[in-house]
Structure formats: C-alpha cells, structure tokens
Backbone as JSON, one array per atom type, in Angstrom:
{
  "sequence": "QVQLVESGGGLVQPGGPLRLSCAASRRTFSTHAMGWFRQAPEKEREFVAVHTWSGGNTYYADSVKGRFTISRDNAKNTVYLQMNSLKPEDTAVYYCAASPSANYSPRAYHYWGQGTQVTVSS",
  "N": [[1.06, -1.0, 0.09], [0.88, 1.87, -0.96], [2.04, 5.01, 0.65], [2.15, 8.46, 1.48], [2.56, 10.94, 3.65], [2.0, 13.67, 4.6], [3.55, 16.9, 6.49], [4.18, 19.55, 8.98], [2.9, 21.66, 8.56], [1.62, 25.13, 9.07], [1.07, 27.81, 10.65], [2.26, 31.29, 9.53], [4.48, 34.34, 9.4], [4.32, 36.23, 7.44], [7.04, 36.6, 5.6], [8.52, 35.21, 7.33], [10.21, 32.09, 7.5], [9.06, 28.15, 6.82], [9.21, 24.65, 6.76], [8.13, 21.56, 4.77], [6.79, 18.68, 6.11], [7.07, 15.34, 4.06], [6.6, 11.59, 4.5], [7.43, 8.29, 2.51], [6.14, 5.6, 1.91], [8.94, 2.65, 1.32], [8.78, 1.55, -1.19], [7.53, 3.38, -2.85], [9.33, 5.63, -2.37], [11.58, 5.42, -3.62], [11.6, 4.81, -6.16], [10.39, 6.47, -7.86], [9.96, 9.98, -8.79], [9.48, 13.11, -6.69], [7.04, 15.41, -5.69], [5.48, 18.61, -5.25], [2.52, 20.02, -4.94], [0.37, 22.58, -4.33], [-3.09, 23.98, -3.28], [-5.39, 26.32, -3.57], [-7.79, 27.98, -2.19], [-10.96, 28.31, -4.07], [-9.12, 28.01, -6.35], [-7.41, 26.43, -8.39], [-5.3, 23.59, -8.82], [-1.72, 23.64, -8.18], [1.49, 23.43, -9.47], [4.65, 23.44, -7.53], [6.93, 22.38, -6.86], [9.33, 19.8, -7.68], [11.57, 16.68, -7.33], [13.7, 14.72, -8.79], [13.93, 11.15, -8.47], [16.52, 9.92, -9.97], [19.92, 11.12, -10.3], [19.31, 13.49, -9.26], [17.76, 15.94, -9.52], [16.3, 18.76, -9.9], [12.84, 21.48, -10.11], [11.45, 24.04, -10.12], [8.28, 25.9, -9.98], [7.33, 29.32, -11.19], [6.56, 30.82, -9.53], [8.15, 30.8, -6.76], [10.88, 30.23, -6.92], [13.82, 30.49, -5.96], [12.77, 31.13, -3.32], [11.86, 28.39, -2.29], [12.6, 25.71, -1.44], [13.48, 22.52, -2.6], [14.5, 18.99, -1.03], [15.36, 15.58, -0.17], [15.93, 12.9, 1.89], [17.07, 9.93, 0.81], [17.78, 7.98, 2.55], [15.84, 8.36, 5.14], [13.28, 8.56, 3.61], [12.13, 10.49, 2.69], [10.73, 13.25, 1.69], [11.3, 16.55, 1.24], [9.98, 20.64, 2.14], [11.66, 23.42, 2.06], [10.47, 26.27, 3.02], [10.99, 29.84, 2.39], [11.41, 33.62, 3.05], [8.09, 33.64, 2.72], [5.51, 34.74, 1.89], [1.74, 36.27, 1.97], [0.34, 35.03, -0.36], [1.31, 32.63, -0.64], [-0.46, 30.58, 0.73], [-1.88, 27.75, 1.03], [-3.6, 24.77, 1.12], [-1.19, 22.51, 1.18], [0.24, 19.83, -1.15], [1.88, 16.5, -1.28], [3.07, 14.33, -4.1], [3.67, 11.59, -5.79], [5.61, 10.68, -8.78], [5.93, 8.5, -11.73], [8.28, 9.51, -12.91], [9.73, 12.99, -13.64], [6.98, 15.92, -13.77], [4.79, 18.39, -14.21], [2.87, 18.47, -14.2], [-0.2, 17.54, -12.57], [-1.68, 15.57, -13.35], [0.12, 13.81, -14.24], [0.85, 12.12, -11.54], [1.02, 9.79, -9.74], [0.19, 8.89, -7.27], [-0.62, 11.14, -3.68], [-0.58, 12.98, -1.06], [-1.91, 13.5, 1.87], [-2.52, 16.84, 2.45], [-1.34, 19.5, 4.17], [-2.28, 22.67, 5.73], [-0.9, 25.75, 5.26], [-1.02, 28.55, 6.22], [-0.02, 32.22, 5.2], [0.2, 34.95, 7.01], [-0.31, 38.01, 8.98]],
  "CA": [[0.18, -0.11, 0.18], [1.49, 3.14, -0.71], [1.32, 5.67, 1.56], [2.66, 9.49, 2.14], [1.78, 11.95, 5.31], [2.59, 15.41, 4.59], [4.07, 17.21, 7.95], [5.11, 20.68, 9.4], [2.2, 23.22, 7.51], [0.84, 26.2, 9.95], [0.49, 29.54, 10.65], [3.79, 31.36, 9.69], [3.9, 35.61, 9.43], [5.11, 37.16, 6.18], [8.47, 36.85, 5.8], [8.79, 33.83, 7.54], [9.9, 30.1, 6.86], [8.31, 26.95, 7.12], [9.41, 23.45, 6.35], [7.33, 20.52, 4.64], [8.38, 17.26, 5.0], [6.08, 14.3, 3.23], [6.75, 10.93, 4.52], [6.99, 7.87, 1.83], [6.21, 4.43, 1.36], [9.81, 2.63, 0.59], [8.7, 1.06, -2.52], [7.14, 4.29, -3.79], [10.28, 6.92, -2.89], [12.7, 4.5, -4.11], [11.08, 4.38, -7.99], [9.67, 7.53, -8.05], [9.6, 11.61, -8.21], [8.71, 13.26, -5.52], [6.65, 16.76, -6.4], [5.03, 19.63, -4.17], [1.82, 21.04, -5.23], [-0.32, 23.68, -3.96], [-3.88, 24.2, -3.69], [-5.69, 28.03, -2.6], [-9.49, 27.97, -2.11], [-11.15, 28.36, -5.37], [-8.16, 27.86, -7.24], [-6.69, 24.9, -9.62], [-4.27, 22.58, -8.43], [-0.85, 23.61, -8.99], [2.81, 22.75, -9.38], [5.59, 24.36, -6.72], [8.45, 21.8, -6.52], [9.64, 18.07, -7.75], [12.93, 15.93, -7.08], [13.71, 13.41, -9.64], [14.68, 9.76, -8.07], [17.81, 9.62, -9.65], [20.91, 12.38, -10.93], [18.98, 14.71, -7.98], [17.68, 17.44, -10.58], [15.23, 19.73, -8.85], [12.42, 22.21, -10.64], [10.45, 24.65, -9.51], [7.65, 27.21, -10.6], [8.4, 30.42, -10.85], [6.56, 31.94, -8.19], [8.72, 30.57, -5.43], [12.38, 29.9, -7.43], [14.86, 31.54, -4.81], [12.52, 31.07, -1.76], [11.81, 27.65, -1.68], [13.91, 24.54, -2.03], [12.98, 20.64, -2.48], [15.47, 17.94, -1.1], [15.2, 14.25, -0.4], [16.27, 11.65, 2.53], [16.7, 8.95, 1.12], [17.31, 6.72, 4.18], [14.32, 8.49, 6.0], [12.37, 7.51, 2.73], [11.53, 11.56, 3.01], [10.83, 14.76, 1.05], [11.12, 17.75, 1.92], [10.03, 21.04, 1.06], [12.39, 24.75, 2.93], [10.27, 27.88, 2.46], [11.49, 30.43, 3.12], [10.4, 34.38, 2.71], [6.44, 33.49, 2.55], [4.0, 35.68, 1.16], [0.4, 35.49, 1.82], [-0.21, 34.5, -1.63], [1.73, 30.99, -0.85], [-1.38, 30.4, 1.52], [-2.98, 27.06, 0.28], [-3.28, 23.33, 1.02], [0.17, 21.79, 0.73], [0.38, 18.01, -1.45], [3.39, 16.01, -1.54], [2.84, 13.8, -4.44], [4.86, 10.52, -6.05], [5.17, 10.28, -10.24], [7.74, 7.9, -11.98], [8.98, 11.2, -13.65], [9.2, 14.75, -12.89], [6.24, 16.49, -13.92], [4.84, 20.05, -14.01], [1.26, 18.29, -14.54], [-0.4, 17.16, -11.61], [-2.18, 14.4, -13.84], [1.06, 12.43, -13.97], [0.78, 11.95, -10.47], [-0.36, 8.27, -8.73], [-0.01, 8.99, -5.52], [-1.31, 11.86, -2.66], [-0.43, 12.73, 0.34], [-3.34, 14.5, 2.37], [-2.75, 17.55, 2.26], [-1.27, 20.17, 5.52], [-2.6, 24.01, 5.57], [-0.11, 26.54, 5.07], [-1.28, 29.71, 6.2], [1.1, 33.13, 6.02], [-0.85, 36.12, 7.39], [0.34, 38.68, 10.14]],
  "C": [[1.0, 1.16, 0.03], [0.6, 4.53, 0.0], [2.32, 7.13, 1.35], [1.7, 10.7, 2.97], [2.75, 12.69, 5.02], [2.37, 15.49, 6.44], [4.21, 18.73, 8.15], [3.65, 22.36, 8.63], [1.99, 23.67, 9.03], [0.8, 27.48, 9.83], [1.77, 30.49, 10.91], [3.64, 33.25, 9.53], [4.5, 35.97, 7.8], [6.06, 37.23, 5.81], [9.35, 35.73, 6.46], [9.08, 32.44, 6.89], [9.15, 29.04, 7.66], [9.08, 25.81, 6.52], [8.57, 22.56, 6.71], [8.22, 19.47, 5.06], [6.43, 16.06, 4.65], [7.2, 13.15, 3.49], [6.24, 9.54, 3.88], [6.85, 6.23, 1.81], [7.88, 3.75, 0.68], [9.78, 2.44, -0.75], [8.51, 2.41, -3.6], [8.61, 4.96, -4.04], [11.38, 6.58, -3.49], [13.07, 4.83, -6.23], [10.64, 5.79, -8.41], [10.34, 9.49, -7.8], [8.77, 11.57, -7.04], [8.04, 14.84, -5.74], [5.48, 17.35, -5.0], [4.06, 20.33, -4.99], [1.3, 21.74, -4.19], [-2.26, 23.96, -4.46], [-4.8, 25.51, -2.64], [-7.22, 27.65, -3.35], [-9.7, 28.94, -3.62], [-10.61, 28.33, -6.56], [-7.4, 26.48, -7.66], [-5.53, 24.77, -8.76], [-2.5, 22.85, -9.19], [0.46, 23.54, -8.25], [3.76, 23.76, -8.58], [7.26, 23.9, -7.11], [8.31, 19.92, -7.21], [11.32, 18.23, -8.1], [12.91, 15.11, -8.02], [14.54, 12.36, -8.79], [15.77, 9.45, -8.37], [18.62, 11.14, -10.49], [20.48, 13.49, -10.1], [18.64, 16.06, -8.55], [16.39, 17.83, -9.76], [14.51, 21.11, -9.87], [11.49, 22.94, -9.78], [9.27, 25.89, -10.77], [7.92, 28.93, -10.23], [8.36, 31.28, -10.18], [7.21, 31.68, -6.6], [10.57, 30.22, -6.18], [12.65, 30.81, -6.25], [14.53, 31.63, -3.48], [12.36, 29.61, -1.35], [12.71, 26.31, -2.34], [13.49, 22.87, -1.47], [13.68, 19.95, -1.88], [14.34, 17.23, -0.37], [16.46, 13.54, 0.72], [16.01, 10.74, 2.04], [16.42, 7.69, 2.26], [16.82, 6.9, 4.83], [12.91, 7.99, 5.09], [11.53, 9.21, 2.72], [11.53, 12.7, 2.07], [10.94, 16.38, 1.55], [10.73, 19.49, 1.12], [10.6, 22.74, 1.99], [11.04, 25.85, 1.96], [10.58, 28.9, 3.43], [10.22, 32.04, 2.27], [8.35, 34.67, 2.16], [5.6, 34.95, 2.29], [3.02, 35.47, 1.85], [-0.02, 35.16, 0.64], [0.18, 32.97, -2.01], [1.15, 30.54, 0.08], [-2.18, 29.34, 0.85], [-2.5, 25.84, 1.46], [-2.06, 23.11, 0.01], [0.01, 20.18, 0.02], [1.82, 17.91, -1.67], [2.48, 15.24, -2.8], [4.07, 12.65, -5.35], [4.56, 10.32, -7.65], [6.06, 9.38, -11.0], [8.34, 8.56, -13.04], [8.4, 12.52, -13.6], [8.77, 14.87, -13.89], [5.63, 17.56, -13.71], [3.2, 20.06, -13.88], [0.94, 17.82, -13.5], [-1.27, 15.97, -12.29], [-1.33, 13.47, -13.17], [1.76, 12.03, -12.68], [0.35, 10.77, -10.03], [-0.6, 8.26, -8.05], [0.0, 10.65, -4.89], [-1.04, 11.47, -1.77], [-2.11, 13.49, 0.65], [-3.79, 15.94, 2.43], [-2.13, 17.92, 3.9], [-1.43, 21.71, 4.72], [-1.08, 24.81, 5.39], [-0.39, 27.93, 5.41], [-0.34, 31.11, 6.44], [-0.2, 34.6, 6.22], [-0.16, 36.51, 8.93], [-0.85, 38.65, 10.98]]
}
C-alpha cells in the first residue's frame, strides 16, 4: 500500500520560514519523482517543485524559485520543502505526490498525500 504523509504546515508571518515534510513508503520513494503541489481556495492545484528520483535534479515554479527548496533524504524516505520569505499568496493546502517521472502536471502523479495547510498572515 502506497502512503504519503505530509507534516509541518501551520500559520507563519509574512517573510518567515516553514518546512514541510512528506514521508513515503519505501517502494514509492525509491522509484518515483517526488513533487509538491498547492491549492488555494477556489483555485486549481498548481505545481510548486519536484525532485527526480535519480540524478538529483530539481525543478521549481517561477513563483517560488529562489525562495523554496525541495530536498529528499533517501535514508528516511522523506522529501522536504523548505519555504523561506513566505508571502500571503503562498497560503494554500500543500500536497506531496509521487510520479514515475518528474512532471509539472498533477495528472502525471499517481499517489497523493492528504495535504497540509500553510497560512501566511500577520
């Protein structure tokens, strides 16, 4: 059974940092690219970042480039999203997801976590 479990969301002030974690089952983690997406109220789910499972390549949405960093710890089967300089427009439910290959489209991802709320507000 494939499981992705996110944690680390919460309320943070503008300009502050937050780190999200996503723990995956070993089989999923070792053979899949791991991505982060987000969905704000009344908006479509959008790509944030992805980390390939081989080669260590990372890709980011333009809106988060330079502020967010995706990383993975293969020993812990965990992928992280370090978010710095957060803005109110970053407020959304954040999801981690797994795909056989790195992709910007949520339709390419077979497995999803339950989501974690991130709220950026003073």
